[in-house]
C-alpha positions in Angstrom: 4.6 3.0 -10.6 6.6 0.9 -9.1 5.1 1.3 -4.7 8.2 0.3 -2.2 6.8 0.2 1.1 9.2 0.6 3.8 10.5 3.0 6.2 11.9 6.6 5.2 14.9 5.0 7.1 15.3 2.0 5.5 18.3 3.3 2.9 18.2 0.0 1.2 14.7 0.9 0.1 15.5 4.2 -0.8 18.8 3.7 -2.8 16.5 1.4 -4.9 13.8 3.5 -5.1 16.2 6.6 -6.5 17.7 3.5 -8.9 14.7 2.4 -10.1 13.3 6.2 -10.6 13.3 5.7 -14.4 10.5 2.7 -14.5 8.6 5.2 -11.6 9.4 4.0 -8.3 8.0 5.4 -5.6 8.7 5.2 -1.4 4.8 4.5 0.1 6.0 5.7 3.7 4.7 5.6 7.0 3.6 9.6 6.5 1.7 8.4 3.2 0.0 5.7 5.5 -1.6 8.6 7.8 -2.3 11.3 4.9 -5.9 11.5 4.3 -7.2 10.4 0.4 -7.3 6.3 0.0 -9.8 4.8 -0.9 -10.2 0.6 -0.5 -12.8 -1.3 -1.8 -12.0 -5.0 -1.7 -14.3 -6.3 -3.9 -13.3 -3.6 -6.7 -9.3 -2.4 -6.1 -8.7 -1.0 -9.1 -11.6 1.4 -8.0 -9.1 2.5 -4.9 -6.5 5.1 -4.4 -3.4 5.2 -2.9 -1.2 7.6 -1.5 2.4 7.1 -2.4 5.3 9.8 -2.0 2.9 12.2 -0.4 0.9 12.3 -4.1 -2.8 10.5 -5.0 -2.6 7.0 -7.2 -5.3 4.7 -8.8 -4.2 1.6 -8.0 -4.7 0.7 -11.6 -1.7 2.4 -11.9 0.5 0.6 -10.0 2.4 -2.1 -11.9 3.7 -3.8 -8.4 4.4 -3.7 -5.3 7.8 -4.4 -3.0 6.9 -4.9 0.5 10.1 -4.3 2.6 9.0 -4.2 6.3 7.3 -6.9 8.4 5.4 -4.2 10.2 4.5 -0.5 10.6 5.6 0.4 14.1 4.2 3.1 16.5 6.7 5.5 16.8 6.8 6.0 12.8 3.5 7.7 12.5 4.4 11.3 14.3 1.1 12.7 12.9 -0.6 10.5 15.6 -1.2 11.7 19.0 1.3 9.8 21.1 -1.3 9.0 22.9 -3.1 6.3 20.0 -0.4 5.5 17.9 -0.3 1.7 19.2 -3.5 1.5 18.0 -3.3 3.1 15.5 -0.2 0.6 14.1 -2.1 -1.8 15.1 -4.7 -1.0 12.1 -3.1 0.4 9.8 -1.1 -3.0 10.0 -5.3 -4.9 9.4 -5.3 -2.6 6.8 -2.3 -3.4 4.8 -3.2 -7.3 4.8 -5.9 -7.2 3.8 -4.8 -4.4 0.9 -1.7 -6.1 -0.1 -3.6 -9.1 -0.4 -6.3 -7.6 -2.9 -3.7 -6.1 -5.2 -4.4 -7.0 -8.6 -0.9 -5.5 -9.7 2.0 -8.2 -8.6 3.0 -7.9 -4.3 6.9 -9.0 -3.6 6.3 -10.2 -1.2 2.6 -11.4 0.0 1.5 -10.8 3.6 0.6 -13.1 5.5 -2.1 -12.3 8.9 1.4 -11.8 11.2 3.6 -9.7 8.3 3.8 -7.5 5.9 6.3 -8.9 3.5 5.9 -12.7 3.7 6.0 -15.5 6.7 7.1 -14.3 9.7 8.9 -17.5 10.3 12.2 -18.5 12.9 14.9 -20.8 12.5 13.2 -23.3 13.5 10.4 -23.1 11.3 12.2 -22.6 8.5 14.0 -26.2 8.7 10.8 -27.6 9.3 9.7 -26.4 6.4 12.5 -27.1 4.7 12.9 -30.7 6.6 8.7 -31.5 5.5 9.7 -30.8 1.8 13.0 -32.9 2.4 15.4 -30.9 1.5 18.8 -30.9 3.0 19.4 -29.1 6.7 22.7 -28.1 7.9 22.1 -27.2 11.7 26.1 -26.2 12.4 25.9 -23.5 14.6 28.9 -21.9 12.5 28.0 -20.1 9.0 31.1 -20.0 8.2 31.8 -20.4 4.3 27.9 -20.0 3.9 26.5 -18.6 0.8 23.6 -16.9 0.4 21.3 -18.4 -3.5 18.7 -15.0 -4.1 15.6 -16.5 -5.4 13.0 -14.4 -7.5 10.4 -15.4 -9.3 12.2 -18.3 -11.1 15.6 -17.1 -10.8 17.7 -18.4 -8.0 20.7 -16.2 -8.4 24.4 -17.2 -7.2 22.7 -20.8 -6.7 26.3 -22.9 -7.3 24.4 -26.3 -9.1 21.0 -27.3 -9.9 20.7 -29.1 -6.2 21.0 -25.8 -4.7 18.8 -23.5 -7.3 16.1 -26.2 -6.9 16.1 -26.8 -2.8 15.9 -22.7 -2.9 13.6 -22.5 -5.5 11.3 -25.2 -3.4 11.7 -23.5 0.0 10.1 -20.3 -1.7 7.8 -21.9 -3.2 6.6 -23.5 0.0 6.9 -19.8 1.9 4.8 -18.7 -1.0 6.8 -15.8 -1.6 8.7 -15.0 -4.9 11.6 -12.6 -3.2 14.3 -14.8 -1.1 17.6 -14.8 0.2 18.5 -18.9 1.1 22.2 -19.4 3.4 23.1 -22.5 1.9 26.6 -24.4 3.2 27.9 -27.6 1.6 25.2 -28.1 -0.2 22.9 -27.7 2.7 20.6 -24.9 3.2 21.0 -23.5 6.9 18.9 -20.3 6.8 16.3 -17.9 5.0 15.1 -14.9 4.5 12.0 -13.2 3.3 14.0 -9.1 2.7 17.1 -9.9 0.6 19.8 -8.0 1.1 19.1 -5.0 -2.4 23.1 -4.2 -2.6 23.8 -6.7 -4.9 22.7 -4.9 -8.9 22.6 -8.5 -9.8 19.8 -8.6 -7.3 18.0 -5.1 -7.9 18.1 -5.8 -12.3 16.5 -9.1 -11.4 13.9 -7.5 -9.3 13.2 -4.9 -11.6 12.7 -7.1 -14.2 10.5 -9.5 -12.4 7.9 -6.3 -11.6 8.5 -4.8 -15.4 7.5 -8.2 -16.6 4.1 -8.5 -14.7 2.2 -6.6 -17.0 
């Protein structure tokens, strides 16, 4: 199974699950996170159990997890008393950081203490990381004529030359992510996001190939 950790209100995640049905993809929603039956053994996570799309799934049956959300928000936890939702959301996010970090299968992207889907970096942090690595950065405020290079594992989709490919892969390595959208203009990086647009068929196909080849 491929679990897609996302909101039920995320149309891209819903489309991803539908398109990957033959690969056994299923949505892991906030509703699932509130359901009874979860088992987590930090020292041996393969013995654990998760609830995915309303059913119990052994961790050893998980081929991969795609994380499409930075956090679980209190408003989604409709099963929980409204007075307790903020606390439960905080505890749920803390649990997910530990759980995703411990999973033996491929997780795209692995969590950080502040985000479930990779580093929660702002534009200044991305610029600093790129500059420190010697990558050219375009600080112009305009976004015209920019295009997106999508890093997916060792691939850099839509890179127009070797320089763009190496720059995007280097930035992904610095951020310790496998899936990254890098905005490029004039051969220079001008932005990045750990949540690439999944509307593109090529991106979805490359991501599925990465996950399927994980085992």
